[in-house]
KELO-333082 format. One line per field, with one value per residue (C-alpha): residue in one letter; residue number from 0; z, y, x. Coordinates in Angstrom, 1 decimal, always signed. Example, Ala and Ser with C-alpha at 12.3 -4.5 7.8 and 13.67 -1.06 7.14 Angstrom:
type <- (A|S)
seq <- (0|1)
up <- (+7.8|+7.1)
north <- (-4.5|-1.1)
east <- (+12.3|+13.7)
This chain:
type <- (X|X|X|X|X|X|X|X|X|X|X|X|X|X|X|X|X|X|X|X|X|X|X|X|X|X|X|X|X|X|X|X|X|X|X|X|X|X|X|X|X|X|X|X|X|X|X|X|X|X|X|X|X|X|X|X|X|X|X|X|X|X|X|X|X|X|X|X|X|X|X|X|X|X|X|X|X|X|X|X|X|X|X|X|X|X|X|X|X|X|X|X|X|X|X|X|X|X|X|X|X|X|X|X|X|X|X|X|X|X|X|X|X|X|X|X|X|X|X|X|X|X|X|X|X|X|X|X|X|X|X|X|X|X|X|X|X|X|X|X|X|X|X|X|X|X|X|X|X|X|X|X|X|X|X|X|X|X|X|X|X|X|X|X|X|X|X|X|X|X|X|X|X|X|X|X|X|X|X|X|X|X|X|X|X|X|X|X|X|X|X|X|X|X|X|X|X|X|X|X|X|X|X|X|X|X|X|X|X|X|X|X|X|X|X|X|X|X|X|X|X|X|X|X|X|X|X|X|X|X|X|X|X|X|X|X|X|X|X|X|X|X|X|X|X|X|X|X|X|X|X|X|X|X|X|X|X|X|X|X|X|X|X|X|X|X|X|X|X|X|X|X|X|X|X|X|X|X|X|X|X|X|X|X)
seq <- (0|1|2|3|4|5|6|7|8|9|10|11|12|13|14|15|16|17|18|19|20|21|22|23|24|25|26|27|28|29|30|31|32|33|34|35|36|37|38|39|40|41|42|43|44|45|46|47|48|49|50|51|52|53|54|55|56|57|58|59|60|61|62|63|64|65|66|67|68|69|70|71|72|73|74|75|76|77|78|79|80|81|82|83|84|85|86|87|88|89|90|91|92|93|94|95|96|97|98|99|100|101|102|103|104|105|106|107|108|109|110|111|112|113|114|115|116|117|118|119|120|121|122|123|124|125|126|127|128|129|130|131|132|133|134|135|136|137|138|139|140|141|142|143|144|145|146|147|148|149|150|151|152|153|154|155|156|157|158|159|160|161|162|163|164|165|166|167|168|169|170|171|172|173|174|175|176|177|178|179|180|181|182|183|184|185|186|187|188|189|190|191|192|193|194|195|196|197|198|199|200|201|202|203|204|205|206|207|208|209|210|211|212|213|214|215|216|217|218|219|220|221|222|223|224|225|226|227|228|229|230|231|232|233|234|235|236|237|238|239|240|241|242|243|244|245|246|247|248|249|250|251|252|253|254|255|256|257|258|259|260|261|262|263|264|265|266|267|268|269|270|271|272|273|274|275|276|277|278|279|280|281|282|283)
up <- (-31.1|-28.7|-27.7|-28.5|-27.2|-29.9|-28.3|-30.7|-29.8|-26.0|-26.1|-28.1|-25.4|-22.4|-24.3|-24.1|-26.7|-25.0|-25.5|-25.1|-23.5|-20.3|-17.8|-14.5|-16.0|-18.8|-16.3|-14.2|-17.1|-18.3|-15.0|-14.4|-17.9|-17.6|-14.1|-15.5|-18.8|-18.2|-15.4|-12.8|-13.1|-12.5|-14.8|-16.8|-13.5|-12.7|-16.5|-16.0|-18.7|-16.8|-17.0|-19.7|-18.7|-22.2|-23.1|-26.4|-24.8|-22.2|-24.9|-27.0|-24.0|-22.2|-25.3|-28.5|-26.9|-24.6|-21.5|-18.0|-15.8|-12.4|-11.1|-13.1|-16.3|-15.7|-14.4|-16.8|-19.7|-18.1|-17.6|-21.3|-22.2|-19.8|-20.9|-24.5|-23.7|-22.2|-18.5|-15.9|-14.4|-12.6|-11.2|-7.4|-5.3|-2.5|-0.1|-0.2|+3.2|+3.0|+5.8|+7.4|+10.8|+10.7|+12.5|+9.5|+6.7|+3.3|+0.2|-1.8|-4.8|-5.9|-8.2|-8.9|-10.5|-9.3|-11.7|-11.3|-12.7|-12.2|-9.1|-7.4|-7.2|-7.8|-6.9|-9.9|-9.3|-11.9|-10.5|-6.9|-7.4|-6.4|-4.7|-7.6|-7.0|-9.7|-9.6|-9.2|-5.5|-4.2|-2.6|-0.4|+1.6|+4.6|+3.5|+2.8|-1.0|-2.8|-5.8|-7.9|-5.5|-2.0|-0.2|+0.0|+2.0|+2.3|+5.9|+7.5|+10.2|+11.2|+11.9|+10.0|+9.0|+5.6|+5.8|+6.5|+3.5|+1.2|+3.1|+0.7|+3.6|+5.1|+5.6|+3.9|+3.6|+0.9|+2.6|+1.6|+3.8|+3.7|+5.6|+8.7|+9.0|+7.1|+5.8|+4.6|+0.9|+0.5|+2.2|+0.3|+0.7|-2.8|-4.0|-7.7|-8.9|-11.6|-14.5|-12.7|-9.4|-11.2|-13.0|-9.7|-7.9|-11.0|-10.8|-7.0|-7.6|-10.6|-9.8|-5.9|-4.5|-1.7|-3.8|-3.1|-6.9|-7.3|-4.7|-5.5|-8.5|-8.4|-11.2|-10.5|-12.2|-11.3|-12.8|-13.1|-9.8|-7.9|-8.4|-9.4|-7.9|-8.5|-5.7|-6.2|-6.4|-4.7|-7.1|-5.4|-6.8|-4.8|-5.4|-5.0|-1.6|-0.3|-0.4|-1.8|-3.4|-3.3|-4.9|-5.2|-8.7|-9.0|-11.5|-13.9|-16.9|-14.9|-14.0|-17.6|-18.2|-15.4|-16.6|-20.2|-18.9|-16.3|-17.1|-20.9|-20.4|-22.9|-22.6|-24.7|-23.1|-21.0|-19.7|-16.1|-13.7|-11.3|-8.0|-4.5|-4.0|-6.6|-4.6|-7.2|-5.9|-2.7|-4.7|-7.1)
north <- (+171.5|+173.9|+172.6|+175.0|+174.0|+173.8|+176.6|+176.2|+172.5|+173.3|+176.0|+173.8|+171.1|+173.3|+175.2|+178.6|+181.1|+184.4|+186.6|+185.5|+188.4|+187.9|+189.3|+188.1|+187.9|+185.5|+183.5|+183.0|+181.9|+179.3|+178.0|+177.6|+176.0|+173.7|+172.2|+171.6|+170.1|+167.9|+165.5|+164.7|+160.7|+158.2|+155.5|+155.0|+154.1|+151.4|+150.1|+149.9|+152.3|+154.7|+158.6|+160.3|+164.0|+164.9|+167.9|+166.6|+163.3|+165.4|+167.3|+164.2|+162.5|+165.4|+167.5|+165.3|+161.9|+163.6|+162.2|+163.5|+163.2|+164.1|+167.1|+166.6|+166.4|+168.8|+171.7|+170.9|+171.5|+174.7|+175.8|+175.6|+177.3|+180.2|+180.8|+180.8|+183.5|+185.7|+185.0|+184.9|+181.5|+178.8|+175.4|+174.9|+171.7|+170.9|+168.2|+167.1|+167.4|+166.8|+164.5|+164.4|+165.9|+168.5|+166.3|+163.9|+164.8|+163.4|+163.3|+166.4|+164.8|+167.6|+170.5|+173.7|+177.0|+180.5|+183.3|+186.7|+189.3|+193.1|+193.1|+190.3|+186.4|+184.0|+180.2|+178.1|+174.4|+172.4|+169.0|+168.5|+166.0|+166.6|+169.9|+171.7|+175.5|+176.9|+180.3|+181.8|+182.5|+185.6|+184.2|+187.4|+187.8|+186.4|+187.0|+184.3|+184.3|+183.4|+180.9|+179.7|+176.7|+176.4|+179.4|+179.2|+180.9|+180.8|+180.5|+180.3|+177.7|+178.5|+182.2|+185.3|+187.5|+189.3|+189.8|+186.1|+185.2|+186.7|+184.8|+182.2|+179.9|+180.3|+177.0|+177.9|+176.1|+176.3|+175.7|+175.1|+175.7|+172.3|+172.4|+174.6|+173.9|+174.9|+171.9|+171.9|+171.0|+171.2|+172.6|+174.4|+176.7|+178.4|+176.3|+176.0|+172.2|+171.8|+169.2|+166.6|+167.0|+166.4|+163.4|+161.9|+162.6|+161.4|+158.0|+157.8|+158.6|+156.3|+153.5|+153.1|+150.2|+152.3|+155.3|+155.8|+156.3|+152.6|+151.5|+153.3|+154.7|+158.4|+160.6|+163.9|+167.2|+170.4|+171.3|+174.7|+174.3|+171.6|+168.6|+164.9|+162.4|+158.8|+157.1|+153.3|+152.1|+155.4|+158.0|+161.2|+164.3|+167.5|+170.5|+174.1|+174.2|+171.5|+168.7|+165.3|+162.3|+159.1|+155.8|+152.5|+151.2|+147.7|+146.1|+146.9|+147.7|+150.1|+151.8|+152.2|+153.7|+156.3|+157.2|+157.9|+159.5|+161.8|+162.4|+161.9|+159.1|+156.2|+152.9|+149.7|+147.2|+144.7|+147.3|+146.3|+148.7|+146.7|+148.4|+147.2|+149.6|+148.0|+145.0|+143.4|+140.0|+140.9|+141.4|+138.4)
east <- (+143.2|+141.5|+138.0|+135.3|+131.8|+128.8|+126.8|+123.8|+123.5|+123.9|+121.2|+119.0|+119.6|+118.4|+115.9|+117.4|+116.8|+117.8|+120.7|+124.3|+126.0|+128.0|+125.5|+124.0|+120.6|+121.8|+123.8|+120.7|+118.6|+121.2|+121.7|+118.0|+117.5|+120.3|+119.2|+115.8|+116.7|+120.0|+119.4|+121.9|+122.6|+125.3|+123.9|+127.1|+128.9|+126.4|+126.8|+130.5|+131.3|+133.3|+133.2|+135.4|+136.0|+137.5|+135.4|+134.5|+133.2|+131.1|+129.4|+128.8|+127.2|+125.1|+124.3|+124.2|+123.3|+120.7|+122.0|+122.9|+125.8|+127.3|+129.3|+132.5|+130.5|+127.8|+129.9|+132.7|+130.1|+128.8|+132.3|+133.3|+130.0|+130.5|+134.0|+133.0|+130.4|+133.0|+132.5|+135.3|+134.8|+136.9|+136.3|+136.4|+136.7|+134.2|+133.2|+129.6|+128.1|+124.3|+123.2|+126.6|+127.8|+130.4|+133.1|+133.0|+135.3|+134.1|+136.3|+137.0|+135.0|+132.8|+133.2|+131.3|+132.0|+132.8|+131.8|+133.4|+131.0|+130.8|+132.9|+130.9|+131.5|+128.8|+128.6|+127.1|+126.5|+124.4|+125.8|+124.9|+122.1|+118.6|+119.7|+121.5|+120.7|+118.6|+120.2|+123.7|+124.4|+126.4|+129.6|+130.3|+127.3|+125.7|+122.1|+119.5|+119.3|+116.1|+116.1|+113.3|+113.3|+114.9|+116.4|+120.2|+123.0|+126.7|+128.2|+131.5|+131.7|+128.2|+129.1|+128.6|+131.5|+131.6|+135.4|+136.0|+133.9|+136.6|+139.4|+140.9|+141.4|+137.9|+136.1|+132.6|+129.5|+126.7|+123.4|+119.8|+116.6|+115.0|+111.7|+112.4|+116.0|+119.3|+121.3|+124.9|+125.1|+128.9|+132.0|+134.7|+137.7|+137.6|+140.5|+140.7|+140.1|+142.7|+142.1|+144.3|+142.5|+139.1|+140.6|+141.7|+138.4|+136.4|+138.2|+137.4|+133.8|+133.3|+135.5|+136.3|+134.4|+133.1|+131.9|+128.4|+127.9|+128.9|+126.3|+123.2|+121.2|+120.6|+118.8|+117.4|+116.2|+114.5|+111.1|+109.5|+107.8|+109.7|+112.0|+112.1|+114.4|+114.9|+117.0|+117.2|+113.6|+112.2|+110.7|+109.8|+108.1|+108.4|+106.1|+107.0|+105.1|+107.4|+104.8|+106.1|+104.8|+106.9|+106.4|+108.4|+109.5|+108.2|+110.5|+113.4|+111.2|+109.3|+112.5|+113.3|+109.9|+110.5|+113.8|+112.3|+109.2|+110.4|+114.0|+114.2|+116.8|+116.1|+117.9|+117.0|+114.6|+116.3|+119.0|+120.0|+121.9|+124.4|+123.6|+123.2|+120.4|+118.2|+117.1|+115.0|+115.5|+113.7|+110.4|+110.8)
């Protein structure tokens, strides 16, 4: 049986009540609402539950169970929603580069979406942690692009060339302006990421001992004016002007309180996440 997403439930989950026509305005409103409503999180990995990419399982978790997930879950859900609305969309593989030098090659373990609309291509990514763009990004321009949050741009090996941006073999970089410098978010070549490639990358991300999702807790979501991020025991709120407030989570129960209060993620009292980054023993 062919999977069809429960659009009513999805739109209720992200608080979207607008039209459902396949337009750029609707796309932007859906992306913005999604990133503000469904948190990025790797908690099931830390609980040893694994990540099921079956579309029914993804919808059950992110929509009906009010949970979040990481890129393969988040962008797979959005992929099926956009297809159901009539958008021309495909998944694209990428390497996450934030904080990494260009001479280091990380695994191709990220996925985002390319939407073809009215002769233009747009990058949509609701699953790149605390820096998921809150608007679709035009792929075929060198210009800085405003979003409700950080400015973004697409570059090719650090150089501008409109024709090169359309080369399917071009090495492209999605960047965000953080403070006063442009930072690489991810690198890609516009290669389609087929289901089997997503399964392999998802296994590495969720199960390989050296995957950073096995060794740290990460939860994030955008807010109307900023972002909230939980990295291990560090909780950061960033305002629209770029100012931040950071605090340290004192104990496991306080962590559960933060997950519920700031991200809508509720777990039974006594839940513990197996993670090297949660160094509770150092405070006991």
